[in-house]
C-alpha positions in Angstrom: -51.8 -44.2 75.2 -49.5 -41.1 74.8 -52.5 -39.1 73.8 -54.3 -39.9 77.1 -51.2 -39.0 79.2 -51.1 -35.6 77.5 -54.8 -35.0 78.2 -54.3 -35.9 81.9 -51.2 -33.7 82.2 -53.0 -30.6 80.8 -55.2 -29.8 83.9 -52.2 -30.4 86.2 -50.1 -27.9 84.2 -52.9 -25.4 84.2 -53.4 -25.9 88.0 -49.6 -25.4 88.6 -49.5 -22.2 86.6 -52.6 -20.9 88.4 -51.0 -21.6 91.8 -47.8 -19.7 90.7 -49.8 -16.7 89.4 -51.9 -16.6 92.6 -48.8 -16.7 94.7 -47.2 -13.8 92.8 -50.5 -11.8 93.2 -50.6 -12.5 96.9 -47.0 -11.4 97.4 -47.7 -8.0 95.8 -51.0 -7.6 97.7 -49.3 -8.3 101.0 -46.5 -5.8 100.1 -49.0 -3.1 99.1 -51.0 -3.6 102.3 -47.9 -3.0 104.4 -47.1 0.4 102.9 -44.9 2.0 100.2 -41.6 3.6 99.7 -41.0 6.5 97.3 -37.6 7.8 96.1 -37.2 11.5 95.1 -34.1 12.7 93.4 -33.6 16.0 91.5 -32.0 14.4 88.4 -31.1 11.0 86.9 -27.6 11.6 85.6 -24.4 12.0 87.7 -20.7 12.4 87.1 -18.1 10.3 89.0 -17.5 11.7 92.5 -20.7 13.8 92.3 -23.0 13.8 95.3 -26.3 11.9 94.7 -28.8 13.4 97.1 -32.5 13.1 97.6 -35.1 11.9 99.9 -37.1 8.7 100.6 -40.7 8.7 101.8 -41.8 5.7 103.9 -45.6 5.4 104.3 -47.0 2.6 106.5 -50.5 1.4 106.0 -50.4 -0.8 109.1 -48.1 -1.1 112.1 -44.6 -2.3 110.9 -41.8 -3.8 112.9 -38.8 -2.7 110.9 -35.4 -4.4 111.2 -33.8 -1.4 109.3 -34.5 1.1 106.5 -31.8 1.9 104.0 -31.0 3.3 100.6 -28.5 1.6 98.4 -26.5 2.5 95.2 -26.2 -0.6 93.2 -24.1 -1.1 90.0 -24.8 -4.0 87.6 -22.8 -5.3 84.6 -25.2 -6.5 81.9 -23.7 -9.0 79.5 -25.8 -9.6 76.4 -24.9 -12.5 74.1 -26.4 -13.8 70.9 -25.9 -17.5 70.5 -25.5 -19.4 67.2 -29.3 -19.9 66.9 -29.8 -16.1 67.1 -31.3 -16.2 70.6 -30.4 -13.3 72.9 -29.3 -14.1 76.4 -28.7 -11.5 79.1 -26.8 -12.0 82.4 -26.7 -9.4 85.1 -23.9 -9.3 87.7 -23.9 -7.0 90.7 -20.5 -5.3 90.8 -21.0 -2.5 93.2 -23.2 -1.9 96.3 -23.1 0.9 98.8 -25.8 0.9 101.5 -26.6 3.9 103.7 -28.9 3.3 106.7 -31.7 5.7 107.1 -33.3 4.2 110.2 -32.4 1.4 112.6 -34.8 -1.2 114.0 -38.1 0.1 115.4 -41.8 0.2 115.0 -43.9 2.4 112.8 -47.6 3.1 113.5 -50.2 2.6 110.9 -50.7 5.7 108.8 -47.2 7.0 109.6 -45.5 9.0 106.8 -41.8 9.7 107.3 -39.3 11.5 105.0 -35.6 10.7 105.1 -32.8 12.7 103.4 -29.8 10.9 102.0 -26.5 11.7 100.2 -24.2 9.2 98.5 -21.1 9.9 96.4 -21.1 8.4 92.9 -18.2 6.0 92.5 -15.2 7.2 90.5 -14.5 10.5 92.2 -11.2 11.7 93.8 -12.8 12.0 97.2 -11.9 8.7 98.7 -9.2 6.2 98.0 -11.5 3.2 98.3 -14.0 4.6 95.7 -11.1 5.7 93.4 -9.5 2.2 93.6 -12.9 0.6 92.9 -13.5 2.8 89.9 -10.0 1.9 88.5 -10.7 -1.8 89.0 -14.1 -1.5 87.3 -12.7 0.6 84.4 -9.8 -1.8 84.0 -12.1 -4.8 84.1 -14.4 -3.3 81.5 -11.4 -2.5 79.2 -10.1 -6.1 79.5 -13.6 -7.5 78.9 -14.0 -5.2 75.9 -10.8 -6.6 74.4 -12.0 -10.1 74.9 -15.5 -9.2 73.5 -14.0 -7.8 70.3 -12.9 -11.3 69.6 -16.3 -12.7 70.3 -19.2 -11.7 68.0 -22.6 -11.0 69.3 -21.6 -10.1 72.9 -22.0 -6.7 74.5 -21.4 -5.3 78.1 -22.7 -2.3 79.8 -23.1 -0.8 83.3 -26.5 0.0 84.8 -27.0 1.8 88.1 -30.0 2.1 90.4 -30.9 3.6 93.7 -32.9 1.3 95.9 -34.7 2.1 99.1 -35.8 -0.8 101.2 -37.6 -1.3 104.5 -36.3 -4.6 105.9 -39.4 -6.2 107.5 -40.3 -9.7 108.8 -41.8 -11.5 105.9 -42.2 -9.3 102.8 -40.1 -6.2 102.5 -41.4 -3.0 101.0 -39.0 -1.3 98.5 -38.7 1.0 95.5 -35.9 1.7 93.0 -35.0 4.2 90.4 -32.5 3.8 87.5 -29.9 6.4 87.4 -26.9 7.1 85.1 -23.3 7.5 86.3 -21.1 8.8 83.4 -18.0 6.8 82.5 -14.9 7.1 84.7 
């Protein structure tokens, strides 16, 4: 009896997987049909307080009703841990986000190609009190975490940074991102 239940469940599992795969493909096709976003930056490594500047190209393939268009600097703390079975698990926590609007709500005609310039200050500089305080908190938190980690075997923490440009649209957004490096505080 168990053998027959397994045989009947096989086609259902295959069907469910096929539906999921087709859904993912449809999402990316819809996204690609709307247009694309390209980020251009002169370099990938920055020091704390240094200006991260570049441009973002927004290319629409069809008419888009945009809620807003922005570029964001996002910092993640990656925590990798090896459990007692030797399996590696990774957890990613967003610890920093700064968004800079490039365009407000509006419509873009099909075939429109617009270029937007941006400039964001890398966290950790002396320029603003808020950024300086955040960098101290992050650095202090990382030091405290490092002390705890030294007691735990098989766990590591690191920071990752990325620039993300996103056109906030009804339905499926179009976006792009690039990893960057911000040197330690």
